[in-house]
C-alpha positions as CSV (number, residue, x, y, z in Angstrom):
1,M,-31.8,-21.4,-20.5
2,K,-30.1,-24.1,-22.6
3,K,-27.6,-23.1,-25.5
4,T,-24.1,-23.5,-26.3
5,F,-21.9,-20.3,-28.1
6,P,-19.9,-20.5,-30.7
7,L,-17.0,-18.3,-30.1
8,A,-14.8,-18.4,-33.3
9,I,-17.7,-16.4,-35.2
10,E,-15.4,-15.3,-38.5
11,G,-15.7,-11.1,-39.1
12,K,-16.1,-11.3,-35.1
13,N,-13.6,-9.5,-32.3
14,R,-13.1,-13.5,-30.1
15,D,-13.2,-10.4,-27.0
16,R,-16.2,-9.5,-28.2
17,V,-17.7,-12.8,-28.9
18,L,-17.4,-13.7,-24.9
19,E,-19.1,-10.0,-23.1
20,A,-21.8,-10.9,-26.2
21,V,-22.1,-14.3,-24.5
22,K,-21.4,-12.6,-20.7
23,H,-24.7,-9.8,-21.3
24,E,-26.8,-12.7,-22.3
25,V,-26.2,-15.1,-19.4
26,R,-27.0,-11.7,-17.1
27,K,-29.7,-10.6,-18.8
28,Y,-31.5,-13.8,-18.9
29,V,-30.3,-14.2,-14.8
30,R,-32.4,-10.4,-14.5
31,R,-35.0,-11.6,-16.5
32,E,-35.6,-15.4,-13.8
33,R,-35.6,-13.0,-10.7
34,R,-38.1,-10.5,-11.9
35,R,-40.5,-13.4,-12.4
36,A,-42.7,-13.6,-8.8
37,L,-42.5,-15.7,-6.5
38,P,-44.6,-18.9,-5.8
39,D,-45.6,-18.5,-1.8
40,G,-43.4,-20.4,0.6
41,V,-40.3,-19.5,-1.4
42,D,-37.6,-17.2,-0.2
43,F,-35.9,-16.3,-3.7
44,W,-35.1,-17.9,-6.8
45,D,-31.2,-19.8,-7.5
46,F,-30.1,-21.0,-10.3
47,D,-28.7,-24.8,-11.4
48,C,-26.5,-24.9,-13.6
49,R,-24.2,-26.8,-15.9
50,F,-21.2,-25.5,-17.7
51,G,-18.5,-27.4,-20.3
52,P,-17.2,-27.7,-23.6
53,A,-20.2,-29.2,-25.0
54,E,-23.9,-30.4,-23.9
55,A,-22.8,-34.9,-23.6
56,E,-19.5,-33.7,-21.1
57,A,-21.6,-30.6,-18.9
58,V,-20.9,-30.2,-15.3
59,V,-22.9,-29.5,-12.4
60,V,-21.1,-25.5,-11.1
61,H,-22.4,-23.1,-8.9
62,F,-23.5,-19.6,-10.8
63,A,-20.7,-18.1,-9.0
64,T,-18.4,-19.8,-10.9
65,L,-20.1,-19.4,-14.1
66,T,-18.0,-16.3,-16.2
67,E,-14.8,-17.3,-14.3
68,L,-15.4,-20.5,-16.3
69,M,-16.2,-18.8,-19.4
70,D,-13.6,-17.0,-19.6
71,A,-11.3,-20.0,-18.2
72,V,-12.2,-21.4,-22.4
73,A,-11.8,-18.7,-24.6
74,K,-7.8,-17.9,-22.6
75,A,-7.5,-21.9,-23.1
76,G,-9.4,-21.1,-26.9
77,G,-11.7,-23.3,-26.7
78,N,-14.4,-22.6,-29.9
79,Q,-17.1,-22.8,-27.9
80,F,-19.2,-24.5,-24.4
81,F,-22.5,-25.3,-22.8
82,V,-24.1,-23.3,-20.1
83,E,-27.7,-24.5,-18.8
84,I,-29.5,-21.7,-16.2
85,L,-32.5,-23.5,-14.8
86,A,-34.6,-21.2,-12.0
87,S,-35.7,-22.7,-8.9
88,H,-37.4,-22.4,-5.7
89,G,-34.5,-21.5,-3.4
90,R,-35.1,-21.5,1.3
91,R,-33.1,-19.6,3.4
92,Q,-32.2,-21.9,5.9
93,H,-32.0,-20.8,9.1
94,R,-28.8,-20.4,11.7
95,P,-29.0,-22.7,14.9
96,A,-29.1,-20.6,17.9
97,S,-25.6,-20.3,19.3
98,Q,-25.7,-21.0,23.5
99,S,-23.7,-18.8,23.5
100,Q,-24.2,-14.5,23.2
101,D,-20.7,-12.9,23.0
């Protein structure tokens, strides 16, 4: 998903538009997570970018997306850009501790 979302739409409540955008992002992520995993992959991970425009977007963690959307809306921004790309996730094994407590 690579999209610029406008927040200031004439005739629509700004808060409702923001909630609709969050719903669209969550819906996309749910759909991507339902896809079959390739061999050797443990889960679907997401590479995300966020910013006021595509040229100004920076890499962010997926868990912070809704907070960033809220911050833009609270600051009075008229739009923001979101890019979410599904990638292969592999679990990192923790090294065995030498002393078992």
